[in-house]
PASEBA-1860 file (N, C-alpha, C; in nm, 3 decimals):
! residues 120
1> MTNEAKSV> -0.562/1.781/-3.705/-0.517/1.873/-3.765/-0.360/1.929/-3.708 ~ -0.252/1.921/-3.805/-0.120/1.908/-3.792/-0.091/2.028/-3.740 ~ 0.013/1.985/-3.653/0.089/2.115/-3.545/0.234/2.071/-3.605 ~ 0.270/2.181/-3.644/0.442/2.155/-3.662/0.518/2.269/-3.541 ~ 0.433/2.236/-3.374/0.511/2.276/-3.307/0.640/2.190/-3.239 ~ 0.748/2.246/-3.193/0.843/2.178/-3.141/0.847/2.162/-3.024 ~ 0.770/2.195/-2.894/0.795/2.171/-2.837/0.624/2.157/-2.742 ~ 0.649/2.102/-2.627/0.473/2.073/-2.569/0.423/2.226/-2.537
9> DEYVEETP> 0.526/2.338/-2.446/0.483/2.468/-2.445/0.446/2.534/-2.567 ~ 0.506/2.547/-2.645/0.419/2.581/-2.817/0.300/2.544/-2.868 ~ 0.292/2.376/-2.853/0.141/2.287/-2.874/0.043/2.394/-2.802 ~ 0.030/2.363/-2.703/-0.051/2.418/-2.600/-0.059/2.532/-2.629 ~ 0.046/2.630/-2.625/-0.004/2.787/-2.689/-0.071/2.785/-2.808 ~ 0.002/2.695/-2.892/-0.071/2.735/-3.074/-0.226/2.645/-3.049 ~ -0.276/2.597/-2.936/-0.391/2.517/-2.927/-0.503/2.653/-2.902 ~ -0.612/2.560/-2.996/-0.709/2.719/-2.998/-0.794/2.744/-2.850
17> EERRQAFV> -0.838/2.879/-2.862/-0.830/2.929/-2.717/-0.924/2.865/-2.634 ~ -1.069/2.770/-2.706/-1.192/2.757/-2.640/-1.121/2.591/-2.604 ~ -1.010/2.506/-2.655/-0.897/2.401/-2.595/-0.791/2.398/-2.497 ~ -0.752/2.533/-2.525/-0.608/2.585/-2.439/-0.621/2.513/-2.319 ~ -0.771/2.541/-2.186/-0.757/2.555/-2.056/-0.807/2.376/-2.088 ~ -0.852/2.291/-2.119/-0.822/2.187/-2.115/-0.739/2.088/-2.126 ~ -0.654/2.155/-2.215/-0.483/2.107/-2.292/-0.398/2.133/-2.147 ~ -0.428/2.273/-2.071/-0.335/2.287/-1.941/-0.409/2.154/-1.839
25> KLRALCRE> -0.479/2.166/-1.831/-0.538/2.110/-1.747/-0.482/1.965/-1.772 ~ -0.498/1.879/-1.877/-0.460/1.740/-1.908/-0.286/1.722/-1.883 ~ -0.237/1.825/-1.891/-0.059/1.845/-1.882/-0.039/1.837/-1.747 ~ -0.143/1.895/-1.721/-0.070/1.930/-1.510/-0.139/1.774/-1.485 ~ -0.193/1.743/-1.493/-0.288/1.564/-1.454/-0.173/1.435/-1.492 ~ -0.119/1.453/-1.578/0.002/1.399/-1.730/0.135/1.400/-1.598 ~ 0.166/1.547/-1.599/0.280/1.565/-1.499/0.266/1.483/-1.332 ~ 0.162/1.531/-1.306/0.115/1.509/-1.119/0.122/1.356/-1.134
33> NLPGYQEC> 0.052/1.263/-1.244/0.025/1.125/-1.206/0.147/1.006/-1.289 ~ 0.187/1.078/-1.347/0.314/1.013/-1.428/0.452/1.027/-1.391 ~ 0.482/0.998/-1.232/0.659/1.065/-1.225/0.732/0.928/-1.264 ~ 0.880/1.017/-1.348/0.908/0.948/-1.383/0.906/0.920/-1.548 ~ 0.802/1.004/-1.623/0.773/0.997/-1.751/0.868/1.107/-1.796 ~ 0.911/1.113/-1.884/0.905/1.224/-2.045/0.830/1.315/-2.083 ~ 0.799/1.430/-2.081/0.712/1.457/-2.150/0.773/1.498/-2.271 ~ 0.719/1.482/-2.395/0.780/1.512/-2.549/0.676/1.524/-2.643
41> MEYNMVCY> 0.709/1.609/-2.741/0.659/1.570/-2.886/0.694/1.507/-2.995 ~ 0.603/1.406/-2.999/0.593/1.279/-3.114/0.466/1.289/-3.169 ~ 0.472/1.264/-3.289/0.385/1.218/-3.376/0.280/1.359/-3.407 ~ 0.329/1.434/-3.369/0.259/1.597/-3.388/0.172/1.548/-3.254 ~ 0.206/1.539/-3.120/0.126/1.468/-2.986/0.234/1.546/-2.858 ~ 0.176/1.548/-2.808/0.166/1.558/-2.635/0.195/1.387/-2.631 ~ 0.312/1.344/-2.557/0.340/1.209/-2.544/0.384/1.178/-2.440 ~ 0.410/1.094/-2.344/0.481/1.057/-2.241/0.548/0.948/-2.202
49> KRDNVVEI> 0.664/0.942/-2.216/0.728/0.817/-2.233/0.798/0.764/-2.105 ~ 0.789/0.650/-2.067/0.837/0.525/-1.983/0.953/0.447/-2.044 ~ 1.062/0.445/-2.021/1.137/0.349/-2.062/1.139/0.375/-2.216 ~ 1.140/0.499/-2.273/1.118/0.490/-2.436/1.051/0.471/-2.504 ~ 0.896/0.432/-2.427/0.837/0.389/-2.494/0.688/0.462/-2.430 ~ 0.623/0.527/-2.595/0.519/0.653/-2.515/0.406/0.557/-2.447 ~ 0.346/0.586/-2.377/0.221/0.548/-2.322/0.110/0.606/-2.310 ~ 0.127/0.717/-2.303/-0.008/0.831/-2.295/-0.009/0.948/-2.379
57> AFANQKNY> -0.034/0.974/-2.468/-0.055/1.075/-2.534/-0.184/1.174/-2.565 ~ -0.169/1.314/-2.610/-0.288/1.371/-2.626/-0.288/1.454/-2.756 ~ -0.358/1.486/-2.825/-0.372/1.577/-2.947/-0.455/1.656/-2.976 ~ -0.482/1.756/-3.025/-0.597/1.852/-3.070/-0.654/1.812/-3.227 ~ -0.773/1.775/-3.255/-0.801/1.743/-3.374/-0.879/1.835/-3.417 ~ -0.919/1.846/-3.547/-1.007/1.946/-3.586/-1.179/1.976/-3.519 ~ -1.233/1.805/-3.490/-1.346/1.802/-3.422/-1.342/1.809/-3.200 ~ -1.218/1.758/-3.209/-1.225/1.706/-3.063/-1.078/1.702/-3.021
65> ISFYPLKS> -1.042/1.668/-2.898/-0.957/1.634/-2.846/-0.909/1.482/-2.841 ~ -0.809/1.486/-2.897/-0.775/1.289/-2.843/-0.681/1.239/-2.745 ~ -0.771/1.151/-2.660/-0.666/1.110/-2.538/-0.616/0.960/-2.593 ~ -0.497/0.934/-2.595/-0.484/0.804/-2.590/-0.436/0.756/-2.473 ~ -0.458/0.665/-2.440/-0.399/0.590/-2.313/-0.401/0.439/-2.404 ~ -0.248/0.430/-2.443/-0.185/0.295/-2.512/-0.228/0.170/-2.445 ~ -0.205/0.181/-2.336/-0.228/0.039/-2.278/-0.334/-0.043/-2.251 ~ -0.339/-0.144/-2.321/-0.519/-0.211/-2.373/-0.556/-0.237/-2.193
73> EVEHQNEQ> -0.443/-0.333/-2.133/-0.511/-0.363/-1.989/-0.531/-0.229/-1.906 ~ -0.524/-0.138/-1.925/-0.555/-0.015/-1.860/-0.720/0.002/-1.920 ~ -0.678/0.048/-2.037/-0.845/0.056/-2.100/-0.915/-0.085/-2.054 ~ -0.879/-0.153/-2.038/-0.970/-0.329/-1.981/-1.060/-0.261/-1.853 ~ -0.928/-0.258/-1.779/-0.960/-0.169/-1.577/-1.100/-0.061/-1.612 ~ -1.093/-0.041/-1.680/-1.133/0.162/-1.666/-1.277/0.103/-1.817 ~ -1.269/0.028/-1.791/-1.456/0.038/-1.940/-1.558/0.036/-1.868 ~ -1.616/0.060/-1.758/-1.681/0.115/-1.680/-1.710/0.262/-1.670
81> LLTGLNHG> -1.598/0.283/-1.655/-1.580/0.463/-1.694/-1.589/0.511/-1.809 ~ -1.592/0.426/-1.884/-1.541/0.505/-2.029/-1.690/0.476/-2.100 ~ -1.795/0.415/-2.011/-1.899/0.415/-2.103/-1.996/0.509/-2.111 ~ -2.047/0.580/-2.257/-2.119/0.700/-2.257/-2.021/0.739/-2.372 ~ -1.870/0.737/-2.372/-1.783/0.811/-2.396/-1.745/0.755/-2.521 ~ -1.703/0.825/-2.641/-1.678/0.813/-2.762/-1.509/0.753/-2.805 ~ -1.500/0.647/-2.754/-1.364/0.575/-2.760/-1.348/0.460/-2.811 ~ -1.251/0.376/-2.877/-1.184/0.311/-2.902/-1.069/0.278/-2.946
89> KGCIRFSN> -1.003/0.156/-2.930/-0.915/0.095/-2.883/-0.762/0.211/-2.887 ~ -0.770/0.236/-2.783/-0.633/0.300/-2.740/-0.682/0.490/-2.752 ~ -0.791/0.524/-2.806/-0.805/0.605/-2.806/-0.944/0.704/-2.737 ~ -0.960/0.812/-2.681/-1.100/0.868/-2.628/-1.087/1.026/-2.710 ~ -1.185/1.025/-2.748/-1.211/1.162/-2.809/-1.327/1.204/-2.767 ~ -1.297/1.282/-2.671/-1.390/1.480/-2.639/-1.431/1.551/-2.730 ~ -1.560/1.553/-2.830/-1.581/1.670/-2.863/-1.672/1.767/-2.803 ~ -1.692/1.714/-2.720/-1.792/1.829/-2.625/-1.699/1.866/-2.506
97> LGKMDFMV> -1.623/1.979/-2.483/-1.494/1.963/-2.352/-1.591/1.994/-2.212 ~ -1.703/2.015/-2.238/-1.814/2.008/-2.095/-1.814/1.893/-2.043 ~ -1.804/1.787/-2.152/-1.831/1.644/-2.083/-1.679/1.575/-2.020 ~ -1.588/1.670/-2.034/-1.393/1.572/-2.018/-1.483/1.550/-1.865 ~ -1.443/1.416/-1.826/-1.422/1.374/-1.701/-1.259/1.399/-1.660 ~ -1.224/1.484/-1.590/-1.104/1.475/-1.580/-1.087/1.364/-1.467 ~ -1.144/1.358/-1.335/-1.125/1.230/-1.259/-1.114/1.109/-1.346 ~ -1.223/1.076/-1.491/-1.155/0.927/-1.522/-1.053/0.906/-1.613
105> IKNILINT> -0.991/1.072/-1.693/-0.867/1.094/-1.687/-0.764/1.039/-1.575 ~ -0.779/1.113/-1.490/-0.631/1.083/-1.360/-0.635/0.977/-1.329 ~ -0.752/0.823/-1.344/-0.776/0.732/-1.282/-0.666/0.602/-1.398 ~ -0.723/0.702/-1.524/-0.648/0.608/-1.624/-0.472/0.638/-1.632 ~ -0.430/0.735/-1.602/-0.324/0.792/-1.561/-0.221/0.738/-1.419 ~ -0.311/0.715/-1.345/-0.291/0.627/-1.252/-0.257/0.492/-1.255 ~ -0.371/0.430/-1.294/-0.364/0.308/-1.378/-0.230/0.271/-1.509 ~ -0.220/0.355/-1.525/-0.067/0.347/-1.665/0.071/0.342/-1.570
113> ARSMGRVC> 0.083/0.452/-1.455/0.180/0.458/-1.404/0.216/0.279/-1.347 ~ 0.088/0.238/-1.293/0.141/0.167/-1.208/0.149/0.041/-1.299 ~ 0.109/0.012/-1.419/0.112/-0.106/-1.501/0.237/-0.104/-1.558 ~ 0.276/-0.241/-1.584/0.381/-0.263/-1.629/0.390/-0.361/-1.785 ~ 0.283/-0.361/-1.802/0.221/-0.405/-1.899/0.261/-0.344/-2.044 ~ 0.274/-0.418/-2.165/0.277/-0.337/-2.282/0.144/-0.282/-2.348 ~ 0.222/-0.209/-2.404/0.126/-0.077/-2.516/0.073/-0.153/-2.627 ~ -0.082/-0.130/-2.645/-0.167/-0.141/-2.776/-0.044/-0.131/-2.905
END
């Protein structure tokens, strides 16, 4: 789904009602666990940048919420936690919002903030 929002607030506000609570929670977790990161809109997604490089992003897609932890070393560190989730290189897709494990997401965010590795 293409979103033309110019700000993160606008993007969250335009998110369908049934997904908005998950977006608000994702945003709060990112703000809490990514100190020093810049929140912005890029690539029609909510992004979090450090040193002008996007390291985390999330977006509303037609059939799911996509969460992009863009550091491959962090993805590998959390492989066991991703078992059973629909994921691929640098993307976790949540089609069932009831199965969104915010503790897994928080762990990924903490590991991303600690990592000085490169994005994939």
